[in-house]
C-alpha positions as CSV (number, residue, x, y, z in Angstrom):
1,M,-56.0,44.5,-44.5
2,R,-54.5,47.9,-44.2
3,Y,-52.2,46.8,-41.4
4,I,-50.9,43.9,-43.2
5,Y,-50.4,45.4,-47.1
6,Y,-47.8,48.0,-44.6
7,T,-46.5,45.3,-43.0
8,C,-45.3,43.7,-46.0
9,I,-43.7,46.6,-47.3
10,L,-41.9,46.8,-44.4
11,I,-41.0,43.8,-44.7
12,L,-39.7,44.4,-48.0
13,L,-37.6,47.2,-47.6
14,T,-35.9,45.8,-45.0
15,S,-35.0,42.8,-46.9
16,C,-33.4,44.9,-49.4
17,K,-31.6,47.1,-46.9
18,K,-30.6,43.9,-45.3
19,D,-29.2,42.3,-48.6
20,K,-27.7,45.6,-49.7
21,T,-25.6,46.3,-46.6
22,K,-24.4,42.3,-47.2
23,T,-23.1,43.8,-50.7
24,T,-21.5,47.2,-49.5
25,N,-20.2,44.7,-46.0
26,L,-17.6,43.0,-48.6
27,S,-14.2,43.5,-48.8
28,V,-11.5,44.6,-51.2
29,A,-10.4,40.9,-51.3
30,E,-13.7,39.4,-51.6
31,K,-15.3,41.6,-54.2
32,I,-12.0,41.0,-56.5
33,A,-12.7,37.3,-55.9
34,N,-16.1,37.3,-56.4
35,A,-15.7,38.9,-59.5
36,H,-13.5,36.5,-60.9
37,G,-15.9,33.9,-59.9
38,F,-14.9,32.7,-56.5
39,K,-19.0,32.3,-55.4
40,N,-18.6,29.2,-58.0
41,W,-15.9,27.5,-56.9
42,K,-18.0,25.3,-54.5
43,N,-19.5,23.5,-57.6
44,V,-16.1,22.6,-58.6
45,I,-15.9,18.9,-58.5
46,S,-12.3,18.7,-60.6
47,I,-10.2,21.3,-62.8
48,E,-7.6,20.3,-65.4
49,F,-5.3,22.9,-66.9
50,T,-2.0,22.5,-68.7
51,F,0.8,25.7,-67.3
52,N,3.0,26.5,-70.4
53,V,5.9,29.2,-69.9
54,D,7.5,30.2,-73.6
55,R,11.1,32.2,-73.1
56,D,12.3,33.2,-76.3
57,S,12.4,29.9,-78.2
58,N,12.5,27.5,-75.0
59,H,9.1,25.6,-73.9
60,Y,7.6,24.4,-70.3
61,E,4.8,22.7,-69.7
62,R,2.7,21.1,-66.7
63,Q,-0.5,19.2,-66.9
64,W,-2.4,19.4,-64.0
65,K,-5.8,18.1,-62.5
66,W,-7.2,19.0,-59.4
67,E,-10.2,17.3,-57.0
68,P,-10.5,19.7,-54.3
69,Y,-12.9,17.8,-52.5
70,K,-10.3,14.7,-52.6
71,N,-7.4,16.7,-52.0
72,K,-6.0,15.2,-54.9
73,V,-3.7,16.4,-57.2
74,T,-2.1,14.6,-60.8
75,I,0.4,15.9,-62.6
76,N,1.8,15.0,-66.2
77,E,5.2,16.9,-66.9
78,N,6.4,16.9,-70.0
79,K,4.1,14.1,-71.3
80,N,5.5,12.0,-68.5
81,T,4.0,9.2,-66.7
82,A,1.2,10.4,-64.3
83,Y,1.8,10.9,-60.7
84,S,-0.8,11.4,-57.8
85,Y,-0.5,12.7,-54.7
86,Y,-2.7,14.1,-51.6
87,T,-2.3,17.7,-50.7
88,T,-3.1,16.6,-47.1
89,E,0.3,14.3,-47.1
90,V,2.8,15.9,-48.7
91,D,6.0,13.9,-47.6
92,S,9.6,14.1,-48.9
93,V,8.6,12.4,-51.7
94,S,6.0,14.4,-53.0
95,I,6.8,18.2,-51.8
96,R,8.7,19.1,-55.2
97,T,5.2,19.1,-56.8
98,D,3.3,20.3,-54.6
99,Q,5.8,23.4,-54.7
100,S,5.4,23.3,-58.5
101,F,1.8,22.7,-58.3
102,I,1.0,26.0,-55.3
103,N,3.1,27.9,-58.6
104,D,1.2,27.1,-61.0
105,K,-2.7,27.0,-59.5
106,Y,-1.8,30.3,-57.8
107,W,-1.2,31.9,-61.0
108,L,-4.1,30.3,-62.5
109,L,-6.5,31.4,-59.3
110,A,-4.3,34.0,-57.4
111,P,-8.0,36.4,-57.4
112,F,-8.8,33.1,-55.2
113,N,-6.4,33.4,-53.0
114,L,-7.3,36.6,-51.4
115,I,-9.7,34.7,-49.9
116,W,-7.9,31.1,-48.7
117,D,-4.8,32.2,-47.3
118,K,-4.6,33.1,-44.5
119,N,-2.3,35.2,-41.7
120,T,-1.5,37.4,-44.5
121,I,-2.2,41.2,-44.9
122,I,-4.0,43.0,-47.5
123,S,-3.5,46.8,-47.3
124,Q,-6.2,49.5,-48.1
125,P,-6.6,50.4,-51.8
126,I,-5.7,53.0,-53.8
127,K,-5.4,54.8,-57.0
128,A,-2.2,54.0,-58.8
129,T,-0.9,54.2,-62.4
130,S,-0.2,50.5,-63.5
131,L,3.4,49.6,-64.2
132,I,3.1,48.1,-68.0
133,D,0.1,49.5,-69.7
134,K,0.0,53.0,-67.6
135,T,-3.3,53.0,-66.8
136,F,-5.0,54.7,-63.9
137,L,-6.0,51.4,-61.5
138,N,-7.2,50.7,-58.4
139,K,-4.6,48.6,-56.1
140,I,-3.7,46.7,-53.2
141,T,-0.6,44.7,-52.0
142,L,-0.8,41.5,-50.6
143,L,1.6,40.8,-48.1
144,Y,2.5,37.1,-46.5
145,P,3.7,36.4,-43.2
146,K,7.6,35.6,-43.0
147,E,7.1,32.3,-41.7
148,G,5.6,29.3,-43.1
149,G,4.6,28.6,-47.0
150,Y,6.9,27.7,-49.7
151,T,7.6,31.8,-50.2
152,P,7.4,33.3,-46.7
153,G,7.9,37.0,-46.8
154,D,6.4,37.5,-50.1
155,S,4.3,40.8,-51.4
156,Y,1.9,40.9,-54.4
157,D,1.0,44.3,-56.1
158,F,-2.7,43.6,-58.1
159,Y,-3.7,46.4,-59.9
160,Y,-7.6,46.0,-60.8
161,D,-10.3,47.8,-62.4
162,D,-13.7,48.9,-61.1
163,N,-15.4,45.9,-62.0
164,Y,-12.8,43.9,-59.5
165,I,-11.0,42.6,-62.7
166,I,-7.2,42.2,-62.2
167,K,-5.5,43.6,-65.2
168,E,-1.7,43.9,-63.8
169,W,-0.1,42.4,-61.2
170,V,3.6,42.8,-59.2
171,Y,5.3,40.1,-57.9
172,R,8.0,41.0,-55.0
173,Q,10.2,38.8,-53.5
174,G,11.0,39.0,-49.8
175,N,8.3,42.3,-50.1
176,S,11.5,43.9,-51.5
177,K,10.9,47.4,-53.2
178,A,11.8,46.9,-56.1
179,P,9.4,44.3,-58.7
180,S,10.9,40.9,-58.9
181,L,8.1,40.4,-61.6
182,I,5.6,42.4,-63.5
183,T,3.1,40.8,-65.7
184,K,-0.8,41.5,-67.5
185,W,-3.3,39.5,-67.0
186,E,-5.2,38.9,-69.9
187,N,-7.4,37.1,-72.3
188,Y,-9.7,36.1,-69.3
189,K,-12.1,32.9,-70.5
190,D,-15.7,32.5,-68.4
191,I,-15.4,28.6,-67.8
192,N,-18.2,27.1,-66.2
193,G,-18.5,30.4,-63.8
194,L,-15.4,30.7,-63.6
195,K,-13.3,33.8,-64.8
196,I,-10.0,33.0,-65.5
197,A,-6.8,35.0,-67.2
198,T,-5.4,32.9,-69.6
199,S,-2.7,35.2,-70.6
200,H,0.5,36.7,-68.8
201,K,3.2,38.9,-70.5
202,R,6.0,41.0,-69.0
203,L,6.5,44.3,-71.0
204,N,9.7,44.0,-73.6
205,S,10.3,40.3,-73.2
206,N,9.8,36.8,-75.5
207,W,8.5,35.3,-71.9
208,H,4.7,34.2,-71.9
209,L,3.1,32.6,-69.5
210,Y,0.1,31.1,-70.3
211,F,-2.9,28.4,-69.8
212,N,-4.8,25.9,-72.2
213,N,-6.8,22.8,-71.8
214,I,-8.6,24.3,-69.1
215,N,-11.3,21.5,-67.8
216,I,-13.9,22.4,-65.0
217,I,-15.9,19.9,-64.1
218,T,-18.8,20.8,-61.5
219,K,-21.9,19.6,-60.3
């Protein structure tokens, strides 16, 4: 009986140690993605959202529906007739729509792209002052390969807090030293297990990129 008791304790301690090691061994990219709900993505059947950009008095929007298990994307641009295509069958007709979708989806789910995108280089995390709020945060840089994709060679600096939530990011076209675009990540909403920043603003600018009409259907 005593042997069984000690064996049970040993199994419990070993199990806890394995779980702790498994969590500790996660990469920074995985921790950021998980903080934004990546573990729940496997349950997503479809996601609908409207991508909006306001610049001074001008407004532009695209409405999307993505069914990842079907590889199917549907766009309704500026309330015109809807158009669907399959991401596995992009051709000369659908490529421009696919470029728009990749851009808009990237803004919506960039933390997940840290896991999804292959052949990228992710730097070691450092402490750095964010460029808009001047907050001392953690920072990693995501660098894309020089060939392939729609924006080869570009890089992104992610500024995130100790809970691995993104607060600001910097886009640098062609991995230039000078920032091409700097925006905040704000107005987070938890929708069926996904944590999404619905608002992105630039410093001292009448430019605002945001999402609304977000509808996520899960299993």
